KENULUM-97838 format. One line per 4 residues: number of its first residue (from 0); for each residue x, y, z of C-alpha. Coordinates in nm, 3 decimals, always signed. Layout:
// residues N
NUM	X Y Z ~ ...
// end
This chain:
// residues 186
0	+10.761 +10.768 +12.449 ~ +10.522 +11.055 +12.386 ~ +10.327 +10.838 +12.139 ~ +10.257 +10.595 +12.422
4	+10.186 +10.856 +12.689 ~ +9.948 +11.081 +12.497 ~ +9.668 +10.825 +12.442 ~ +9.698 +10.695 +12.800
8	+9.690 +11.049 +12.937 ~ +9.386 +11.139 +12.726 ~ +9.206 +10.827 +12.848 ~ +9.285 +10.910 +13.212
12	+9.173 +11.269 +13.152 ~ +8.830 +11.143 +13.037 ~ +8.792 +10.981 +13.379 ~ +8.891 +11.314 +13.537
16	+9.182 +11.156 +13.725 ~ +9.403 +11.396 +13.912 ~ +9.773 +11.374 +13.814 ~ +9.866 +11.389 +14.184
20	+9.665 +11.070 +14.238 ~ +9.875 +10.898 +13.969 ~ +10.190 +11.027 +14.144 ~ +10.078 +10.875 +14.476
24	+9.972 +10.551 +14.306 ~ +10.324 +10.528 +14.160 ~ +10.467 +10.563 +14.511 ~ +10.246 +10.285 +14.646
28	+10.345 +10.058 +14.358 ~ +10.713 +10.135 +14.413 ~ +10.677 +10.056 +14.785 ~ +10.541 +9.715 +14.685
32	+10.841 +9.675 +14.455 ~ +11.074 +9.762 +14.743 ~ +10.912 +9.492 +14.954 ~ +10.994 +9.233 +14.687
36	+11.350 +9.365 +14.663 ~ +11.385 +9.326 +15.039 ~ +11.288 +8.959 +15.008 ~ +11.532 +8.895 +14.723
40	+11.267 +8.862 +14.453 ~ +11.451 +9.097 +14.220 ~ +11.269 +8.996 +13.901 ~ +10.927 +9.056 +14.058
44	+11.055 +9.379 +14.212 ~ +11.181 +9.493 +13.872 ~ +10.852 +9.418 +13.697 ~ +10.658 +9.608 +13.962
48	+10.911 +9.893 +13.949 ~ +10.838 +9.928 +13.576 ~ +10.470 +9.986 +13.657 ~ +10.564 +10.244 +13.922
52	+10.793 +10.410 +13.668 ~ +10.512 +10.426 +13.414 ~ +10.301 +10.614 +13.670 ~ +10.593 +10.854 +13.714
56	+10.597 +10.916 +13.339 ~ +10.222 +10.950 +13.305 ~ +10.154 +11.195 +13.591 ~ +10.336 +11.489 +13.433
60	+10.198 +11.414 +13.088 ~ +9.845 +11.389 +13.231 ~ +9.894 +11.723 +13.408 ~ +9.990 +11.888 +13.078
64	+9.711 +11.723 +12.874 ~ +9.444 +11.803 +13.133 ~ +9.568 +12.156 +13.203 ~ +9.632 +12.066 +13.568
68	+9.999 +12.158 +13.583 ~ +10.070 +12.312 +13.923 ~ +10.368 +12.407 +14.133 ~ +10.238 +12.177 +14.406
72	+10.219 +11.891 +14.155 ~ +10.585 +11.945 +14.066 ~ +10.675 +11.958 +14.433 ~ +10.477 +11.640 +14.508
76	+10.636 +11.461 +14.212 ~ +10.988 +11.548 +14.330 ~ +10.906 +11.442 +14.684 ~ +10.760 +11.111 +14.570
80	+11.067 +11.053 +14.351 ~ +11.290 +11.083 +14.661 ~ +11.064 +10.853 +14.863 ~ +11.054 +10.599 +14.580
84	+11.432 +10.601 +14.538 ~ +11.474 +10.559 +14.913 ~ +11.230 +10.269 +14.923 ~ +11.416 +10.077 +14.654
88	+11.757 +10.124 +14.814 ~ +11.619 +10.046 +15.161 ~ +11.460 +9.730 +15.020 ~ +11.795 +9.628 +14.873
92	+11.967 +9.714 +15.201 ~ +11.725 +9.498 +15.398 ~ +11.790 +9.210 +15.160 ~ +12.166 +9.253 +15.209
96	+12.127 +9.278 +15.587 ~ +11.911 +8.964 +15.606 ~ +12.169 +8.777 +15.396 ~ +12.463 +8.914 +15.594
100	+12.618 +9.054 +15.278 ~ +12.810 +9.354 +15.411 ~ +12.946 +9.451 +15.070 ~ +12.597 +9.457 +14.917
104	+12.465 +9.649 +15.218 ~ +12.745 +9.905 +15.192 ~ +12.686 +9.950 +14.818 ~ +12.310 +9.991 +14.854
108	+12.356 +10.252 +15.127 ~ +12.619 +10.435 +14.922 ~ +12.383 +10.430 +14.623 ~ +12.113 +10.584 +14.842
112	+12.350 +10.859 +14.959 ~ +12.472 +10.932 +14.607 ~ +12.116 +10.940 +14.471 ~ +12.004 +11.183 +14.738
116	+12.307 +11.403 +14.685 ~ +12.246 +11.421 +14.310 ~ +11.886 +11.529 +14.368 ~ +11.982 +11.772 +14.644
120	+12.246 +11.936 +14.427 ~ +11.998 +12.002 +14.150 ~ +11.740 +12.145 +14.390 ~ +11.995 +12.362 +14.568
124	+12.168 +12.473 +14.249 ~ +11.839 +12.577 +14.092 ~ +11.793 +12.820 +14.380 ~ +12.091 +13.017 +14.245
128	+12.109 +12.926 +13.874 ~ +11.844 +12.861 +13.612 ~ +11.897 +12.489 +13.557 ~ +12.120 +12.206 +13.675
132	+11.995 +11.910 +13.471 ~ +12.344 +11.781 +13.403 ~ +12.518 +11.453 +13.470 ~ +12.552 +11.103 +13.337
136	+12.356 +10.927 +13.615 ~ +12.031 +11.109 +13.671 ~ +11.724 +10.944 +13.825 ~ +11.596 +10.784 +13.506
140	+11.931 +10.618 +13.442 ~ +11.946 +10.487 +13.798 ~ +11.597 +10.337 +13.782 ~ +11.657 +10.183 +13.438
144	+11.982 +10.030 +13.562 ~ +11.807 +9.881 +13.867 ~ +11.533 +9.737 +13.645 ~ +11.782 +9.583 +13.401
148	+11.983 +9.440 +13.691 ~ +11.661 +9.292 +13.827 ~ +11.601 +9.102 +13.505 ~ +11.958 +8.984 +13.451
152	+12.065 +8.931 +13.812 ~ +12.357 +9.171 +13.841 ~ +12.229 +9.396 +14.120 ~ +12.563 +9.433 +14.298
156	+12.727 +9.551 +13.974 ~ +12.437 +9.791 +13.915 ~ +12.492 +9.942 +14.259 ~ +12.863 +9.981 +14.188
160	+12.780 +10.158 +13.860 ~ +12.529 +10.385 +14.034 ~ +12.788 +10.480 +14.296 ~ +13.066 +10.542 +14.041
164	+12.866 +10.726 +13.777 ~ +12.653 +10.896 +14.042 ~ +12.971 +11.033 +14.200 ~ +13.077 +11.163 +13.860
168	+12.734 +11.328 +13.829 ~ +12.785 +11.495 +14.166 ~ +13.113 +11.643 +14.043 ~ +12.948 +11.746 +13.715
172	+12.668 +11.928 +13.897 ~ +12.905 +12.104 +14.133 ~ +13.125 +12.208 +13.840 ~ +12.825 +12.324 +13.635
176	+12.695 +12.532 +13.924 ~ +13.039 +12.678 +13.991 ~ +13.086 +12.776 +13.626 ~ +12.734 +12.920 +13.609
180	+12.781 +13.134 +13.919 ~ +13.128 +13.251 +13.818 ~ +13.004 +13.349 +13.473 ~ +12.718 +13.550 +13.625
184	+12.957 +13.746 +13.850 ~ +12.802 +13.616 +14.173
// end
């Protein structure tokens, strides 16, 4: 992936683009994707989500290449990630609501809760331990699964997998944090 990102980042650097602008552009694109998900146009939503995801990959790389890495940039990126995740799951929830599919609605809301909990656990854990980047269903895996489901029309199954493997990730992060704090005599 770095081979793809480096030339793009260098090109964007020549235009003096701020990485935070790319982060916000990714959010706007993902909001458009969420709109298409809410209308049931999953394939279109998935294609647009890929573009939003590319922005999410490029912003950090551009920050490193241009020497514009900042704590605020990291904060903004994490915040936009949460907003983007929420938008996708809300879009799916609106679709389910409009189609009176209670099971789909329940799954999309559970996926939202699980996704937020995974992110919260990492943020909270890293206040007391060095790192908590553990688990089998991190953000990248969730987004990739949603995109694949968009192309092959198995969104309900994707939500089930996000809930199941996301719940396992929650347990993994709690366990990792517990072991890390016990081992440090806290």
